[in-house]
C-alpha positions, 0 to 999 in steps of 0.5 A, a space after each residue: 668663531 669660538 670666543 664670541 661670548 668671551 666676557 659676557 655674563 652667563 656665557 655658559 647658560 643655554 639661554 645666552 648661547 641661543 640669544 647671543 650666539 645663534 645657538 642651536 641654529 646650525 643644528 636646526 639647519 641640519 635637522 630641519 633644513 633637509 641636510 643629509 649626513 653626507 651634506 654635513 660631512 661635505 660642508 665640513 670637508 669644503 671648509 678645510 677644517 683641520 683637527 685641532 688636537 695637534 696632528 691637523 688631520 682634515 676633520 670632514 675626511 676623518 668623518 667620511 672614513 666611518 662605514 655607512 649604514 646601520 649599526 652602533 657607532 660612537 663619537 668621542 671628544 678628546 678633552 684630556 688636554 694634557 700637553 704642557 702649556 695647553 688650556 684652550 679646550 678648558 677655556 672653551 668649556 669656560 666660555 661656551 660649552 654649548 658650542 661643543 655640545 651642539 658641534 657634537 650632536 651635528 657630528 653624531 648626525 653626520 657619522 650616524 652615532 647615537 651615543 657620544 662621550 666627552 672624555 675629560 681629564 680628571 683634574 678638570 673639576 670645574 670643566 667637568 661641572 660646566 660640561 655636565 651642566 650644558 648637557 643637562 640644559 641641552 636635554 631639557 631644551 630637547 636638543 639631546 635625547 630621542 627624536 631630536 626636533 622631530 627629525 627621527 635622529 636620536 643622540 645621547 651624550 655623557 661625560 667620562 672622567 679620566 685619571 690624569 694620564 697624558 697618554 690618554 690624550 692619544 686617541 687609542 689610549 683614550 679609547 682603552 681607558 674609556 673601555 675600562 682598560 689600562 690606558 695604553 695606545 693600540 696598533 693601527 690599523 685597524 683605525 678607530 673609524 673602523 674598529 674603535 670603542 667596544 670594537 665599533 666604528 668610532 670618531 675621536 675629535 678634539 674639543 676645539 675641532 667640534 666647537 667650531 662646527 656650528 659656526 661652519 654649518 651656520 655661516 657656510 664653508 666659504 665664510 670660514 675660508 675667508 680667514 686663515 691661509 689656503 692650506 690652513 683655513 679658519 681661526 685657531 686658539 693659541 695659549 701663550 705662557 711665559 714672561 710676557 705682558 698679556 699671557 692668555 688664550 687668543 683666537 687668531 686667523 691662521 697665518 698670523 705673524 708670530 712675532 707680531 702676535 708676541 710683541 703687539 697683541 701679547 705686549 712683548 716680554 716683561 722687564 726688558 727681557 729678550 727672547 731666547 727661544 719659543 716652543 710653538 705648539 706645546 712641549 712636544 714641539 721642537 724649540 725655535 730660536 729667536 732668529 728662527 721665529 722672525 719670519 714664522 706665521 702661525 699655521 701648520 706649513 710655516 711652522 713645519 718649514 721652520 723645523 717645528 710644529 703647530 701642535 696644540 697651539 700652546 706657545 711657551 716663551 723662553 727668555 734670556 736668563 733661562 738655562 736650556 739644560 734646565 728646560 731639557 731636564 724639566 721636559 724629560 722629567 715629564 715624558 719619563 713620568 708619563 710614558 705608559 711603559 708599553 714600548 721598550 724604546 719609549 719606556 727605556 728611552 725617556 728614562 735615559 733622556 731624563 737621567 742624562 739631562 739630570 746628570 748634566 745639571 749635576 756636572 757629571 756629564 762628558 761631551 760624549 753624553 751630548 752625542 749619546 742623547 742624540 743616539 738615544 733620541 734617534 733610536 726612539 723616533 718612529 719605533 713605538 705604537 704612539 708618538 709619545 716617544 717622538 714627543 720626548 726625542 724631538 725637543 731633546 734633539 732640538 735643544 742639544 743642537 741649537 743651544 749646545 754652547 749652554 751645556 759646556 759649562 756643565 761638563 765634568 771638570 
């Protein structure tokens, strides 16, 4: 559905996309086939597509929240992709950026937006270039601009480069940045669908969420639901990193067995290493032990039942021999650095977690510090405007709880 052009020469070219991937056929079906905006929304709803940015909120339902009728509305693609371990959106832009462009035009039609942006992380130099090239080609071919395909629908698209802040991956922080303000999240309600960019109704969708929309429109929701599970239909991109034989970006049906994926598709761990733990959905997802991974399938429900979350689908493999105190310090360093500082529990809490984890590695910690890490983490959860605070607290609690024995050699004295 997403990586059909992988390995094909000139896969980013609009001609290849049209000839080899039914490119812009879905847009033609929408604009020339008599589909109303509600028809498009209902089709995406019926497919069961869930947002691929991490939260897994139903995409069609999100679109339906936008008020009907005239007036300015905006569509924004979240291409910030700052979650450690995650590079699926980058890979989509490398393989098939036109699927994103076509998906955005269809989504814009569905919600009544004549203008959309791709908000992209500033360090993604090649990805910015690929997205801009795809947009230019779409304009030249008549798929963007005024009165597209004679339908009366107008849509314009642009790329906006961010400045490298992890917090701008949160949709309201992204909107603040796009407005030229400090990239800080906003309280909800009001939700962006009612009052978003420039105070107008706005939908923010992940790259992967939009890139699969043309496939769903072209093939129908029933074809999409043939893959995956009842509650997690379709396919998803998974990034795998760590000491395994074949790391990379994979497209799998949701519900695929986790350990079959690691051991067979990815070739298992290299050098005879044994699995100690695994982070299943980017660094903000609580770690799973090797034992907990045994019966997990790659879908929202199974991973949640195991005590973690699917998140962005970034699987980070941790082998025996890697110390969990080092993993904790590495993660807390990241979240302390990336907190925007707006909320006290996050600003102070992430700093304290980092200082305490660093103190453990230096051999300056006591047993009381382990319970203190849990106390700080508990005081951070659910008490801030966005979930960056939770994203630091949850991994910290999980690592301390599941690998406490690894911390004892570091105790003072």
